[in-house]
N, CA, C and O atoms as a DFTB+ gen file, in Angstrom:
640 C
 N C O
     1  1    -108.366     101.615     -12.691
     2  2    -106.608     101.466     -13.393
     3  2    -106.390      99.961     -13.981
     4  3    -106.431      99.006     -13.205
     5  1    -106.233      99.838     -14.924
     6  2    -105.856      98.837     -15.948
     7  2    -104.459      97.697     -14.891
     8  3    -103.999      98.279     -13.909
     9  1    -103.989      96.427     -15.124
    10  2    -103.011      95.785     -14.711
    11  2    -102.023      96.423     -15.335
    12  3    -101.236      96.888     -14.510
    13  1    -101.665      96.689     -16.666
    14  2    -100.657      97.471     -17.524
    15  2    -100.352      99.392     -16.398
    16  3     -99.325      99.823     -15.872
    17  1    -101.474      99.871     -16.458
    18  2    -101.184     100.974     -15.932
    19  2    -100.567     101.262     -14.661
    20  3     -99.935     102.273     -14.358
    21  1    -100.957      99.738     -13.596
    22  2    -100.397     100.097     -12.211
    23  2     -99.306      99.675     -12.479
    24  3     -98.494     100.433     -11.948
    25  1     -98.648      98.639     -13.175
    26  2     -97.261      98.028     -13.646
    27  2     -96.400      99.176     -14.137
    28  3     -95.218      99.424     -13.899
    29  1     -97.194      99.742     -14.801
    30  2     -96.047     100.901     -15.569
    31  2     -95.634     102.151     -14.257
    32  3     -94.641     102.872     -14.353
    33  1     -96.532     102.202     -13.169
    34  2     -96.700     103.199     -12.691
    35  2     -95.493     103.040     -11.244
    36  3     -94.914     103.850     -10.521
    37  1     -95.559     100.955     -11.391
    38  2     -94.488     100.986     -10.395
    39  2     -92.846     101.177     -10.824
    40  3     -91.951     101.054      -9.988
    41  1     -92.591     101.497     -12.266
    42  2     -91.410     101.054     -12.809
    43  2     -90.529     101.656     -12.497
    44  3     -89.435     101.106     -12.371
    45  1     -90.763     103.537     -12.167
    46  2     -89.395     103.987     -11.357
    47  2     -89.470     103.783     -10.258
    48  3     -88.506     104.450      -9.882
    49  1     -90.064     103.169      -8.981
    50  2     -90.474     102.539      -8.032
    51  2     -89.083     100.948      -7.631
    52  3     -88.498     100.580      -6.613
    53  1     -89.111     100.525      -8.917
    54  2     -88.582      99.554      -9.306
    55  2     -86.947      99.455      -8.946
    56  3     -86.240      98.841      -8.146
    57  1     -86.754     100.559     -10.163
    58  2     -85.038     100.688     -10.207
    59  2     -84.697     101.578      -8.782
    60  3     -83.482     101.761      -8.704
    61  1     -85.404     102.142      -7.704
    62  2     -84.836     103.005      -6.954
    63  2     -85.156     101.864      -6.067
    64  3     -84.901     102.202      -4.911
    65  1     -85.732     100.328      -6.142
    66  2     -85.371      99.467      -4.634
    67  2     -86.504      99.836      -3.575
    68  3     -86.270     100.045      -2.385
    69  1     -87.948      99.896      -4.255
    70  2     -88.757     100.594      -3.441
    71  2     -90.040      99.726      -3.315
    72  3     -91.029     100.149      -2.717
    73  1     -90.000      98.644      -3.828
    74  2     -91.222      97.426      -3.731
    75  2     -91.001      96.517      -3.184
    76  3     -90.113      95.739      -3.532
    77  1     -91.649      96.374      -2.301
    78  2     -92.190      94.883      -1.751
    79  2     -91.469      93.917      -2.591
    80  3     -90.560      94.357      -3.295
    81  1     -91.792      92.457      -2.621
    82  2     -90.775      91.681      -3.179
    83  2     -91.470      91.046      -4.027
    84  3     -90.888      90.582      -5.007
    85  1     -92.866      90.862      -3.874
    86  2     -94.094      90.510      -4.254
    87  2     -94.721      91.417      -5.600
    88  3     -95.449      90.865      -6.425
    89  1     -94.301      93.029      -5.720
    90  2     -94.457      93.946      -6.296
    91  2     -93.470      93.733      -7.139
    92  3     -93.770      94.131      -8.264
    93  1     -92.576      93.340      -7.078
    94  2     -91.522      93.557      -7.984
    95  2     -91.167      91.935      -8.777
    96  3     -90.430      91.933      -9.763
    97  1     -91.603      90.958      -8.387
    98  2     -92.140      89.973      -9.138
    99  2     -93.199      90.356     -10.442
   100  3     -93.055      89.885     -11.570
   101  1     -94.314      91.332     -10.039
   102  2     -95.322      91.218     -10.179
   103  2     -94.493      92.253     -11.669
   104  3     -94.734      91.815     -12.794
   105  1     -93.723      93.342     -11.581
   106  2     -93.152      94.184     -12.431
   107  2     -92.106      93.618     -13.587
   108  3     -91.836      94.204     -14.635
   109  1     -91.668      92.546     -13.220
   110  2     -90.728      91.710     -13.317
   111  2     -91.428      90.952     -14.906
   112  3     -91.154      91.093     -16.097
   113  1     -92.533      90.046     -14.063
   114  2     -92.796      89.280     -14.808
   115  2     -93.820      90.317     -16.308
   116  3     -93.919      90.019     -17.499
   117  1     -94.305      91.322     -15.672
   118  2     -95.135      91.679     -16.919
   119  2     -93.864      92.310     -17.876
   120  3     -93.962      92.250     -19.101
   121  1     -92.841      92.830     -17.319
   122  2     -92.122      93.447     -18.241
   123  2     -91.158      92.296     -19.323
   124  3     -90.537      92.715     -20.300
   125  1     -91.186      91.122     -19.000
   126  2     -91.035      89.916     -19.843
   127  2     -91.970      90.123     -20.907
   128  3     -91.562      90.622     -21.956
   129  1     -92.897      89.878     -20.804
   130  2     -94.141      89.901     -21.555
   131  2     -94.419      91.542     -22.139
   132  3     -95.052      91.644     -23.190
   133  1     -94.078      92.439     -21.646
   134  2     -94.704      93.720     -22.618
   135  2     -93.356      94.629     -22.915
   136  3     -92.638      95.133     -22.051
   137  1     -93.232      94.692     -23.965
   138  2     -91.958      95.153     -24.655
   139  2     -91.876      96.869     -24.277
   140  3     -90.834      97.434     -23.945
   141  1     -93.258      97.554     -24.416
   142  2     -92.821      99.146     -24.172
   143  2     -92.698      99.140     -22.425
   144  3     -91.856      99.952     -22.041
   145  1     -93.359      98.401     -21.346
   146  2     -93.053      98.396     -20.323
   147  2     -91.139      98.072     -20.049
   148  3     -90.501      98.465     -19.071
   149  1     -90.676      97.397     -21.040
   150  2     -89.765      96.798     -20.777
   151  2     -88.611      97.586     -21.441
   152  3     -87.419      97.344     -21.251
   153  1     -89.030      98.413     -22.125
   154  2     -87.895      99.521     -22.623
   155  2     -87.784     100.913     -21.419
   156  3     -86.851     101.516     -20.887
   157  1     -89.205     100.989     -21.371
   158  2     -89.031     102.262     -20.124
   159  2     -88.357     101.780     -18.831
   160  3     -87.636     102.533     -18.177
   161  1     -88.625     100.403     -18.445
   162  2     -87.624      99.957     -17.215
   163  2     -86.237     100.335     -17.561
   164  3     -85.667     101.083     -16.767
   165  1     -85.756     100.040     -18.354
   166  2     -84.659      99.807     -19.201
   167  2     -83.962     101.277     -19.262
   168  3     -82.765     101.516     -19.097
   169  1     -85.148     102.329     -19.579
   170  2     -85.000     103.823     -19.140
   171  2     -84.236     104.486     -17.988
   172  3     -83.181     105.117     -17.932
   173  1     -85.619     103.922     -16.635
   174  2     -84.989     104.136     -16.070
   175  2     -84.350     103.486     -15.148
   176  3     -84.304     103.763     -13.949
   177  1     -83.781     102.493     -15.778
   178  2     -82.404     101.795     -14.973
   179  2     -81.150     102.874     -15.224
   180  3     -80.366     103.405     -14.438
   181  1     -81.331     102.965     -16.818
   182  2     -80.289     104.577     -17.328
   183  2     -79.872     105.167     -16.521
   184  3     -78.711     105.158     -16.112
   185  1     -81.231     106.111     -15.963
   186  2     -81.437     107.152     -15.348
   187  2     -80.845     107.134     -13.576
   188  3     -80.260     107.970     -12.887
   189  1     -81.350     105.733     -13.320
   190  2     -80.505     105.846     -11.979
   191  2     -78.884     105.607     -12.005
   192  3     -78.013     106.035     -11.248
   193  1     -78.787     104.564     -13.434
   194  2     -77.542     104.667     -12.949
   195  2     -76.456     105.777     -13.113
   196  3     -75.267     105.680     -12.809
   197  1     -77.024     106.721     -13.588
   198  2     -76.558     107.972     -14.050
   199  2     -76.549     109.051     -12.281
   200  3     -75.766     109.756     -11.645
   201  1     -77.880     108.566     -12.185
   202  2     -77.788     109.298     -10.615
   203  2     -76.535     108.714      -9.697
   204  3     -75.697     109.491      -9.238
   205  1     -76.480     107.471      -9.494
   206  2     -75.694     106.839      -8.568
   207  2     -73.671     107.291      -9.381
   208  3     -72.648     106.708      -9.025
   209  1     -73.725     108.111     -10.147
   210  2     -72.621     108.357     -10.797
   211  2     -72.208     109.878     -10.225
   212  3     -71.177     110.481      -9.927
   213  1     -73.475     110.094     -10.253
   214  2     -72.976     111.930      -9.832
   215  2     -72.601     112.209      -8.139
   216  3     -73.148     111.657      -7.184
   217  1     -71.500     113.237      -8.097
   218  2     -71.096     113.066      -6.485
   219  2     -71.802     113.527      -5.541
   220  3     -71.808     114.739      -5.321
   221  1     -72.318     112.912      -5.018
   222  2     -72.451     113.289      -3.479
   223  2     -72.742     114.359      -2.674
   224  3     -72.010     113.751      -1.892
   225  1     -73.147     115.543      -1.963
   226  2     -72.912     116.354      -1.405
   227  2     -72.481     116.159      -0.335
   228  3     -72.888     115.035      -0.041
   229  1     -71.761     116.631       0.658
   230  2     -71.257     116.329       2.139
   231  2     -71.558     117.293       2.999
   232  3     -71.055     118.407       2.851
   233  1     -72.167     117.104       3.729
   234  2     -72.596     118.433       4.929
   235  2     -71.235     118.722       5.434
   236  3     -70.319     117.958       5.735
   237  1     -71.334     120.094       5.454
   238  2     -70.225     120.610       6.258
   239  2     -70.298     119.915       8.068
   240  3     -71.233     119.502       8.754
   241  1     -69.283     120.019       8.235
   242  2     -68.983     119.683       9.607
   243  2     -69.467     120.414      10.647
   244  3     -69.212     121.612      10.525
   245  1     -70.196     120.063      11.822
   246  2     -70.809     120.706      12.705
   247  2     -72.330     121.185      12.003
   248  3     -73.100     121.799      12.743
   249  1     -72.696     120.940      10.770
   250  2     -74.007     121.577      10.543
   251  2     -75.205     120.768      11.668
   252  3     -75.834     121.403      12.515
   253  1     -75.303     119.682      11.512
   254  2     -76.257     119.729      12.430
   255  2     -76.372     120.191      14.111
   256  3     -77.353     120.455      14.807
   257  1     -75.437     120.169      14.299
   258  2     -75.137     120.793      16.091
   259  2     -75.275     122.606      15.879
   260  3     -75.364     123.243      16.929
   261  1     -75.290     123.290      14.737
   262  2     -75.278     124.264      14.611
   263  2     -76.760     125.077      13.821
   264  3     -77.117     126.248      13.689
   265  1     -77.399     123.563      13.369
   266  2     -78.759     123.714      12.679
   267  2     -79.389     123.580      14.449
   268  3     -80.033     124.539      14.874
   269  1     -79.156     122.395      15.353
   270  2     -80.222     122.337      15.929
   271  2     -79.868     123.793      17.455
   272  3     -80.720     124.106      18.287
   273  1     -78.517     124.359      17.386
   274  2     -78.052     125.193      18.172
   275  2     -79.509     126.468      17.733
   276  3     -80.163     127.161      18.512
   277  1     -79.593     126.375      16.380
   278  2     -80.176     128.139      15.903
   279  2     -81.753     127.913      16.298
   280  3     -82.466     128.792      16.782
   281  1     -82.199     126.461      15.978
   282  2     -83.664     126.059      16.282
   283  2     -84.331     126.419      17.929
   284  3     -85.369     126.980      18.278
   285  1     -83.327     125.875      18.608
   286  2     -83.360     126.079      20.132
   287  2     -83.514     127.341      19.986
   288  3     -84.635     127.815      20.169
   289  1     -82.285     128.280      19.576
   290  2     -82.584     129.597      20.026
   291  2     -83.736     129.968      19.454
   292  3     -84.454     130.645      20.190
   293  1     -84.162     129.736      18.342
   294  2     -85.374     130.431      17.587
   295  2     -86.928     130.445      18.442
   296  3     -87.889     131.204      18.571
   297  1     -86.472     129.055      18.929
   298  2     -87.847     128.502      20.113
   299  2     -87.834     130.013      21.108
   300  3     -88.647     130.933      21.197
   301  1     -86.682     129.785      21.684
   302  2     -86.364     130.594      22.893
   303  2     -86.922     132.123      22.386
   304  3     -87.839     132.562      23.080
   305  1     -86.554     132.834      21.454
   306  2     -86.990     133.807      21.427
   307  2     -88.335     134.295      21.032
   308  3     -88.711     135.416      21.376
   309  1     -89.443     133.105      19.971
   310  2     -90.321     132.837      20.499
   311  2     -91.305     132.967      21.815
   312  3     -92.304     133.612      22.130
   313  1     -90.480     132.024      22.370
   314  2     -91.333     132.084      23.441
   315  2     -91.164     133.516      24.382
   316  3     -92.023     134.102      25.041
   317  1     -89.657     133.855      24.174
   318  2     -90.299     135.781      25.058
   319  2     -90.775     136.277      24.044
   320  3     -91.598     137.136      24.362
   321  1     -90.652     136.147      22.767
   322  2     -91.981     137.572      21.888
   323  2     -93.243     136.980      23.153
   324  3     -93.576     137.806      24.002
   325  1     -93.880     135.562      23.205
   326  2     -94.885     135.550      23.282
   327  2     -94.824     135.560      24.767
   328  3     -96.003     135.407      25.084
   329  1     -94.064     135.661      25.955
   330  2     -94.267     136.100      26.953
   331  2     -94.072     137.652      27.022
   332  3     -94.615     138.204      27.979
   333  1     -93.249     138.575      25.983
   334  2     -94.003     139.882      26.327
   335  2     -94.903     140.348      25.684
   336  3     -95.118     141.558      25.621
   337  1     -95.826     139.147      24.884
   338  2     -97.269     140.001      24.298
   339  2     -98.180     139.466      25.287
   340  3     -99.289     139.413      24.753
   341  1     -98.224     139.108      26.302
   342  2     -98.678     138.016      27.117
   343  2     -98.893     139.645      28.495
   344  3     -99.894     140.260      28.863
   345  1     -97.374     139.779      28.862
   346  2     -97.467     140.943      29.901
   347  2     -97.885     142.325      28.823
   348  3     -98.448     143.236      29.430
   349  1     -97.690     142.542      27.456
   350  2     -98.457     143.613      27.322
   351  2     -99.966     143.899      27.493
   352  3    -100.472     144.988      27.761
   353  1    -100.686     142.539      27.256
   354  2    -101.764     142.063      27.269
   355  2    -102.576     142.641      28.790
   356  3    -103.569     143.338      28.997
   357  1    -101.639     141.989      29.615
   358  2    -101.799     141.992      30.864
   359  2    -101.792     143.423      31.647
   360  3    -102.457     143.676      32.652
   361  1    -100.621     144.579      30.762
   362  2    -100.973     145.854      30.980
   363  2    -101.756     146.497      30.468
   364  3    -101.775     147.678      30.817
   365  1    -102.568     146.132      29.617
   366  2    -103.389     146.679      28.694
   367  2    -104.684     146.843      29.643
   368  3    -105.315     147.808      30.075
   369  1    -104.782     145.424      29.765
   370  2    -106.269     144.925      30.652
   371  2    -106.330     145.938      31.865
   372  3    -107.263     146.717      32.060
   373  1    -104.992     145.792      32.796
   374  2    -104.326     146.248      34.285
   375  2    -104.448     147.855      33.579
   376  3    -103.440     148.251      34.165
   377  1    -104.778     148.768      32.987
   378  2    -104.539     149.978      32.381
   379  2    -105.900     150.288      32.670
   380  3    -106.145     150.868      33.728
   381  1    -107.244     149.852      31.527
   382  2    -108.155     149.574      31.294
   383  2    -108.968     149.754      32.881
   384  3    -109.785     150.596      33.254
   385  1    -108.338     148.554      33.614
   386  2    -108.911     148.919      35.049
   387  2    -108.866     149.873      36.013
   388  3    -109.807     150.565      36.403
   389  1    -107.434     149.890      36.486
   390  2    -106.877     151.474      37.051
   391  2    -107.542     152.376      36.390
   392  3    -107.980     153.269      37.116
   393  1    -107.889     152.519      34.777
   394  2    -108.422     153.897      34.673
   395  2    -110.127     153.716      34.982
   396  3    -110.762     154.767      35.065
   397  1    -110.625     152.852      35.096
   398  2    -111.859     152.555      35.457
   399  2    -112.199     152.903      36.630
   400  3    -112.862     153.861      37.027
   401  1    -111.549     151.801      37.325
   402  2    -111.296     152.504      39.058
   403  2    -111.084     153.954      39.279
   404  3    -112.104     154.555      39.616
   405  1    -110.091     154.602      39.178
   406  2    -110.107     155.653      39.313
   407  2    -111.254     156.758      39.047
   408  3    -111.563     157.734      39.730
   409  1    -111.921     156.157      37.513
   410  2    -112.501     157.211      37.116
   411  2    -113.798     157.300      38.248
   412  3    -114.291     158.248      38.858
   413  1    -114.054     156.039      38.219
   414  2    -114.999     155.452      39.823
   415  2    -114.875     156.306      40.817
   416  3    -115.637     157.249      41.032
   417  1    -113.845     155.984      41.500
   418  2    -113.378     157.312      42.525
   419  2    -113.152     158.776      42.966
   420  3    -113.340     159.356      44.036
   421  1    -112.798     159.071      42.059
   422  2    -113.004     160.089      41.938
   423  2    -114.270     161.097      41.461
   424  3    -114.301     162.308      41.680
   425  1    -115.463     160.202      40.651
   426  2    -116.394     160.556      40.737
   427  2    -117.044     160.646      41.719
   428  3    -117.615     161.641      42.165
   429  1    -116.969     158.956      42.372
   430  2    -117.811     159.253      44.240
   431  2    -116.865     160.625      44.954
   432  3    -117.396     161.696      45.247
   433  1    -115.618     160.374      45.120
   434  2    -115.266     162.349      45.923
   435  2    -115.416     163.164      45.451
   436  3    -115.468     164.147      46.190
   437  1    -115.586     163.418      44.042
   438  2    -115.898     164.490      43.674
   439  2    -117.199     164.972      43.617
   440  3    -117.555     166.020      43.078
   441  1    -117.972     164.070      44.262
   442  2    -119.694     164.234      44.032
   443  2    -120.291     163.920      43.216
   444  3    -121.461     163.598      43.421
   445  1    -119.700     163.876      41.853
   446  2    -120.204     163.398      40.521
   447  2    -119.784     164.589      39.418
   448  3    -120.117     164.500      38.236
   449  1    -119.184     165.460      39.829
   450  2    -118.817     166.847      39.365
   451  2    -117.135     167.489      39.593
   452  3    -116.901     168.202      40.569
   453  1    -116.225     167.200      38.752
   454  2    -115.248     168.201      39.197
   455  2    -115.029     168.880      37.526
   456  3    -115.342     168.293      36.490
   457  1    -114.488     170.086      37.616
   458  2    -115.121     171.418      36.667
   459  2    -113.493     171.672      36.987
   460  3    -113.105     171.807      38.148
   461  1    -112.501     171.727      35.739
   462  2    -111.538     172.289      35.141
   463  2    -111.663     173.151      33.985
   464  3    -112.247     172.526      33.100
   465  1    -111.405     174.153      33.674
   466  2    -111.346     174.820      32.591
   467  2    -112.693     174.504      32.033
   468  3    -112.664     173.884      30.969
   469  1    -114.200     174.879      32.658
   470  2    -114.842     174.805      32.387
   471  2    -115.641     173.614      31.362
   472  3    -116.457     173.738      30.448
   473  1    -114.847     172.184      32.123
   474  2    -115.049     171.205      31.987
   475  2    -114.949     169.822      32.653
   476  3    -113.833     169.325      32.808
   477  1    -116.131     169.132      33.082
   478  2    -116.248     168.131      34.046
   479  2    -115.883     166.939      33.946
   480  3    -116.557     165.935      33.716
   481  1    -114.317     167.115      34.201
   482  2    -113.468     165.468      34.157
   483  2    -113.949     164.768      34.812
   484  3    -113.142     164.349      35.642
   485  1    -115.377     164.163      34.973
   486  2    -115.723     163.228      35.622
   487  2    -116.836     162.487      34.601
   488  3    -117.436     161.422      34.741
   489  1    -116.862     163.240      33.780
   490  2    -118.343     162.996      32.823
   491  2    -117.490     162.040      32.114
   492  3    -116.273     162.077      31.931
   493  1    -118.567     160.978      31.667
   494  2    -118.219     159.325      30.795
   495  2    -117.499     160.260      29.642
   496  3    -116.658     159.418      29.330
   497  1    -117.340     160.865      29.174
   498  2    -117.410     161.178      27.724
   499  2    -115.316     161.803      27.923
   500  3    -114.318     161.246      27.466
   501  1    -115.441     163.329      28.922
   502  2    -114.143     163.677      29.086
   503  2    -113.525     162.532      29.818
   504  3    -112.506     162.183      29.222
   505  1    -113.697     161.994      30.619
   506  2    -112.856     160.706      31.308
   507  2    -112.165     160.510      30.290
   508  3    -111.012     160.907      30.123
   509  1    -113.010     159.705      29.323
   510  2    -112.361     158.858      28.156
   511  2    -111.662     159.542      27.301
   512  3    -110.723     159.007      26.711
   513  1    -111.875     160.350      27.172
   514  2    -111.064     161.331      25.721
   515  2    -109.815     161.548      26.758
   516  3    -108.901     160.931      26.210
   517  1    -109.383     162.018      27.781
   518  2    -108.629     162.094      28.705
   519  2    -107.704     161.313      28.603
   520  3    -106.497     161.543      28.523
   521  1    -108.613     159.751      28.605
   522  2    -107.569     158.526      29.286
   523  2    -107.060     157.993      28.046
   524  3    -105.967     157.439      27.921
   525  1    -107.879     158.182      27.169
   526  2    -107.199     157.854      25.750
   527  2    -106.178     158.562      25.312
   528  3    -105.101     157.967      25.285
   529  1    -106.202     159.648      24.963
   530  2    -105.223     160.585      25.273
   531  2    -103.947     160.321      26.151
   532  3    -102.874     160.669      25.657
   533  1    -103.943     159.875      27.120
   534  2    -102.896     159.435      27.888
   535  2    -102.157     158.016      27.330
   536  3    -100.955     157.797      27.181
   537  1    -103.236     157.196      27.095
   538  2    -103.081     155.798      27.238
   539  2    -102.234     156.291      25.813
   540  3    -101.013     156.430      25.885
   541  1    -102.935     156.537      24.557
   542  2    -101.703     156.666      23.259
   543  2    -100.436     157.223      23.610
   544  3     -99.503     156.608      23.094
   545  1    -100.074     158.283      24.390
   546  2     -99.071     159.057      24.527
   547  2     -97.989     158.039      25.420
   548  3     -96.783     158.151      25.195
   549  1     -98.396     157.216      26.262
   550  2     -97.763     156.199      26.859
   551  2     -97.072     155.074      26.061
   552  3     -95.909     154.672      26.034
   553  1     -98.445     154.632      25.285
   554  2     -98.258     153.709      24.479
   555  2     -96.939     153.910      23.592
   556  3     -95.975     153.148      23.515
   557  1     -97.133     155.067      22.977
   558  2     -96.133     155.924      21.934
   559  2     -94.673     155.801      22.416
   560  3     -93.760     155.418      21.684
   561  1     -94.468     156.310      24.256
   562  2     -93.358     155.968      24.795
   563  2     -92.698     154.973      24.718
   564  3     -91.602     154.923      24.158
   565  1     -93.554     153.555      25.550
   566  2     -93.687     152.486      25.385
   567  2     -92.857     151.500      24.288
   568  3     -92.064     150.559      24.327
   569  1     -93.412     152.160      23.489
   570  2     -92.746     151.523      21.373
   571  2     -91.650     152.055      20.885
   572  3     -90.815     151.674      20.064
   573  1     -91.851     153.421      21.813
   574  2     -89.815     154.179      21.590
   575  2     -89.044     153.537      22.128
   576  3     -87.995     153.132      21.628
   577  1     -89.554     153.269      23.585
   578  2     -88.065     152.310      24.591
   579  2     -88.230     151.182      23.572
   580  3     -87.328     151.165      22.735
   581  1     -89.453     149.941      23.401
   582  2     -89.216     148.813      23.114
   583  2     -87.846     149.148      21.711
   584  3     -86.644     148.882      21.723
   585  1     -88.645     149.767      20.720
   586  2     -87.644     150.302      20.147
   587  2     -86.432     150.131      19.814
   588  3     -85.741     149.314      19.205
   589  1     -86.324     151.241      20.438
   590  2     -84.650     151.159      20.838
   591  2     -83.461     149.874      21.670
   592  3     -82.257     149.706      21.480
   593  1     -84.601     149.018      22.775
   594  2     -84.151     147.907      23.474
   595  2     -83.745     146.564      22.262
   596  3     -82.891     145.686      22.385
   597  1     -84.574     146.775      21.266
   598  2     -84.088     145.884      20.271
   599  2     -83.038     146.414      19.402
   600  3     -82.312     145.629      18.792
   601  1     -82.919     147.480      19.311
   602  2     -82.143     148.096      18.299
   603  2     -80.917     147.502      19.223
   604  3     -80.254     146.597      18.717
   605  1     -80.665     147.833      20.193
   606  2     -79.785     147.659      21.059
   607  2     -78.998     146.576      21.302
   608  3     -77.780     146.400      21.322
   609  1     -80.322     145.622      21.551
   610  2     -80.012     143.902      21.362
   611  2     -79.058     143.554      20.204
   612  3     -77.902     143.133      20.214
   613  1     -80.172     143.960      18.881
   614  2     -79.516     143.780      17.701
   615  2     -77.874     144.052      17.441
   616  3     -77.075     143.259      16.943
   617  1     -77.585     145.577      17.987
   618  2     -76.025     145.726      17.143
   619  2     -75.392     144.748      18.684
   620  3     -74.644     143.933      18.144
   621  1     -75.358     144.572      19.621
   622  2     -74.688     143.441      20.490
   623  2     -74.957     142.355      19.906
   624  3     -73.907     141.734      20.072
   625  1     -75.523     141.800      19.429
   626  2     -75.686     140.138      18.812
   627  2     -74.652     140.441      17.853
   628  3     -73.553     139.891      17.918
   629  1     -75.011     141.475      16.770
   630  2     -73.868     141.417      15.561
   631  2     -72.486     141.509      16.281
   632  3     -71.499     140.925      15.833
   633  1     -72.459     142.164      17.260
   634  2     -70.695     142.480      17.436
   635  2     -70.250     141.010      18.778
   636  3     -69.100     140.703      19.091
   637  1     -71.044     140.606      19.119
   638  2     -70.709     138.953      19.530
   639  2     -70.297     138.237      18.833
   640  3     -70.083     137.079      19.192
């Protein structure tokens, strides 16, 4: 990048008062000897003056406090969701372990065979199928209960 190109890149920063004193001198000295950079610097100055004349938006009163409270509320909700997810994972692991332990215990107590309606309930395949069906029914009931709880929570929050 040539000296002219580097100065040209700093013209907008010059009118924004964003340059170090040494850089500002470099730009001013170059603009004195370079007609195109001087014209561009004047154009940037006009733009900056126009921007200063525009009305500045004023933040509504209490915006920072409301924003801070909302951020804290969202963080707390995220923490609660993470806690619920950890609890659900722990329950899944517990359910799996309980099912496996129950299968082993029933298999030992039944002597390896427990026939009901012609099916050996303690065989690995039958036990897995029955456990899976029971787990899916339990999960559906839990999902329905959680959905209802969230619906009630949202309706309560809208009233408050």
